[in-house]
C-alpha positions as CSV (number, residue, x, y, z in Angstrom):
1,M,16.3,-75.7,16.5
2,N,14.0,-78.3,18.1
3,Y,10.7,-77.0,19.7
4,Q,7.9,-78.7,21.5
5,I,4.4,-77.4,20.9
6,D,3.1,-76.0,24.2
7,P,-0.3,-77.7,24.7
8,Q,-1.3,-75.2,27.4
9,H,-0.8,-72.2,25.0
10,S,-1.9,-73.7,21.7
11,A,-5.2,-74.4,20.0
12,A,-6.8,-75.4,16.7
13,Q,-9.9,-73.4,15.9
14,F,-12.5,-74.1,13.2
15,K,-15.4,-72.3,11.6
16,V,-18.1,-73.8,9.5
17,R,-21.4,-72.5,8.0
18,H,-24.6,-73.6,9.9
19,M,-27.9,-73.7,8.1
20,M,-26.5,-71.3,5.5
21,I,-27.2,-68.3,7.8
22,A,-24.4,-68.2,10.4
23,N,-21.0,-69.6,11.3
24,V,-20.4,-72.1,14.1
25,K,-17.0,-71.8,15.7
26,G,-15.2,-74.4,17.8
27,E,-11.8,-75.3,19.2
28,F,-9.7,-78.2,20.0
29,D,-7.6,-77.2,23.0
30,R,-5.3,-80.2,23.3
31,V,-2.6,-79.8,20.6
32,K,0.8,-81.4,20.9
33,G,3.8,-82.0,18.6
34,T,7.3,-81.1,17.6
35,V,8.7,-78.4,15.3
36,E,12.3,-78.5,13.9
37,F,12.7,-75.0,12.6
38,D,15.7,-73.3,11.0
39,P,14.8,-70.2,9.0
40,A,18.2,-70.4,7.3
41,N,17.5,-74.0,6.1
42,L,13.8,-74.3,5.5
43,A,14.3,-77.7,3.7
44,A,15.2,-79.1,7.1
45,T,12.1,-77.8,8.8
46,K,9.7,-80.5,10.0
47,I,6.4,-80.1,11.8
48,N,4.6,-83.1,13.4
49,A,1.4,-82.2,15.3
50,A,-1.5,-84.0,16.8
51,V,-4.9,-82.8,18.0
52,D,-6.9,-84.7,20.6
53,V,-10.4,-84.8,18.9
54,A,-12.1,-85.4,22.3
55,S,-11.0,-81.9,23.3
56,I,-13.5,-80.3,20.9
57,S,-15.7,-77.5,22.2
58,T,-18.3,-75.4,20.4
59,R,-19.6,-74.3,23.8
60,E,-22.7,-76.5,23.3
61,P,-22.4,-80.0,24.9
62,D,-25.0,-81.7,22.7
63,R,-23.4,-80.4,19.5
64,D,-19.9,-81.4,20.8
65,N,-21.2,-85.0,21.5
66,H,-22.7,-85.1,18.0
67,L,-19.4,-84.0,16.5
68,K,-17.6,-86.7,18.5
69,S,-20.0,-89.4,17.1
70,P,-19.6,-91.5,14.0
71,D,-21.6,-88.9,12.1
72,F,-18.5,-86.6,12.2
73,F,-15.2,-87.2,13.8
74,D,-15.9,-90.7,15.3
75,V,-13.6,-90.0,18.2
76,E,-13.7,-93.7,19.4
77,K,-12.2,-94.9,16.1
78,Y,-10.2,-91.8,15.2
79,P,-9.0,-90.1,18.4
80,E,-6.4,-87.8,16.8
81,I,-6.1,-85.4,13.9
82,T,-2.5,-85.3,12.7
83,F,-0.4,-83.1,10.5
84,N,3.1,-84.0,9.2
85,S,4.8,-81.4,7.0
86,T,6.4,-82.3,3.7
87,Q,7.7,-78.9,2.5
88,V,8.2,-75.4,3.8
89,Q,8.6,-72.3,1.6
90,T,8.9,-68.6,2.3
91,D,5.9,-66.5,1.4
92,G,6.5,-62.8,1.9
93,D,7.0,-62.3,5.6
94,G,5.5,-65.8,6.3
95,Y,5.6,-69.3,5.1
96,K,3.6,-71.9,3.2
97,V,3.8,-75.2,5.0
98,T,2.6,-78.2,2.9
99,G,1.9,-81.5,4.6
100,D,-0.3,-84.4,5.1
101,L,-3.4,-83.8,7.2
102,T,-5.2,-86.9,8.6
103,I,-8.8,-86.5,9.8
104,H,-11.3,-89.3,10.3
105,G,-8.8,-91.9,9.0
106,V,-8.3,-90.0,5.6
107,T,-5.0,-88.4,4.7
108,K,-4.9,-85.5,2.2
109,P,-2.3,-82.9,1.4
110,I,-3.0,-79.3,2.5
111,T,-1.0,-76.1,2.7
112,L,-1.0,-74.0,5.8
113,E,-0.5,-70.2,5.4
114,V,1.7,-69.2,8.3
115,E,2.0,-65.6,9.4
116,S,5.5,-64.6,10.3
117,V,7.0,-66.7,13.1
118,S,7.7,-64.6,16.2
119,P,11.3,-64.0,17.3
120,E,12.4,-66.2,20.2
121,M,11.7,-64.8,23.7
122,K,12.9,-66.1,27.0
123,D,10.1,-66.7,29.5
124,P,10.4,-66.3,33.3
125,W,11.1,-70.1,33.7
126,G,14.1,-70.1,31.4
127,L,12.5,-71.6,28.2
128,L,12.8,-70.0,24.8
129,R,9.4,-69.5,23.1
130,R,8.2,-68.7,19.6
131,G,4.7,-68.3,18.4
132,L,2.8,-68.5,15.1
133,T,-0.6,-68.3,13.6
134,A,-1.5,-70.5,10.6
135,T,-4.7,-70.8,8.5
136,A,-6.1,-73.3,6.0
137,H,-9.3,-74.2,4.4
138,I,-10.6,-77.7,3.8
139,N,-13.7,-79.5,2.6
140,R,-14.9,-81.8,5.3
141,K,-16.3,-84.3,2.8
142,D,-12.8,-84.8,1.5
143,F,-12.1,-86.4,4.8
144,G,-15.1,-88.7,4.9
145,M,-17.2,-86.4,7.1
146,V,-20.3,-86.5,4.9
147,F,-23.2,-86.2,7.4
148,N,-25.7,-83.6,6.6
149,M,-29.5,-82.8,6.6
150,P,-31.4,-80.9,3.9
151,L,-33.2,-77.7,4.8
152,D,-36.8,-77.2,3.7
153,G,-36.0,-74.1,1.7
154,G,-33.0,-75.7,0.0
155,G,-29.5,-76.0,1.2
156,W,-27.9,-78.0,4.0
157,V,-27.6,-77.8,7.8
158,V,-23.8,-78.0,7.7
159,G,-21.5,-76.3,5.2
160,D,-18.7,-78.3,3.5
161,K,-16.0,-75.6,3.7
162,V,-14.1,-75.5,7.0
163,D,-11.8,-72.6,7.9
164,I,-9.0,-73.6,10.2
165,T,-6.9,-71.3,12.4
166,L,-3.9,-72.6,14.5
167,D,-2.5,-70.6,17.3
168,V,0.7,-72.2,18.4
169,E,3.4,-71.5,21.0
170,M,6.5,-73.5,20.9
171,T,9.2,-74.0,23.6
172,R,12.8,-75.2,23.7
173,A,15.4,-75.3,26.4
174,A,17.8,-72.4,26.6
175,Q,21.3,-73.3,25.6
């Protein structure tokens, strides 16, 4: 079954430690892509997704502009984050989706932990929909995002570990 990621109902969220005392959360709200999903044939499942880096929001415009700068995402040079799956396996009620994540021009393999995929539901406009939530953890430095500043008492302004949560709705035409 071939699905389109619904960009109006999908988002990629992140959380990173700030000054070693609290978390900063943000979101990319422009996500697009395709999903070929057949629970009976996981080997044929393919996910190709892209996130528009310029859509980043931490609800603080100055921080958002800094994140878009060459210190972090360098949106002018690298306007998209992409994920292309290479393997899907069952994991209890959910799935492990391994694939290539490209951020800031650097590609690394990661594994997404996917909660169970919802059953298909027909929406009022005749489309069939499914939803899922996936999580992953990355080290931003692995992707060439090394900017930081030391704190007087020790430690760093920005943590290295980034927690990622993807909330995705997918649609396909009813047969």
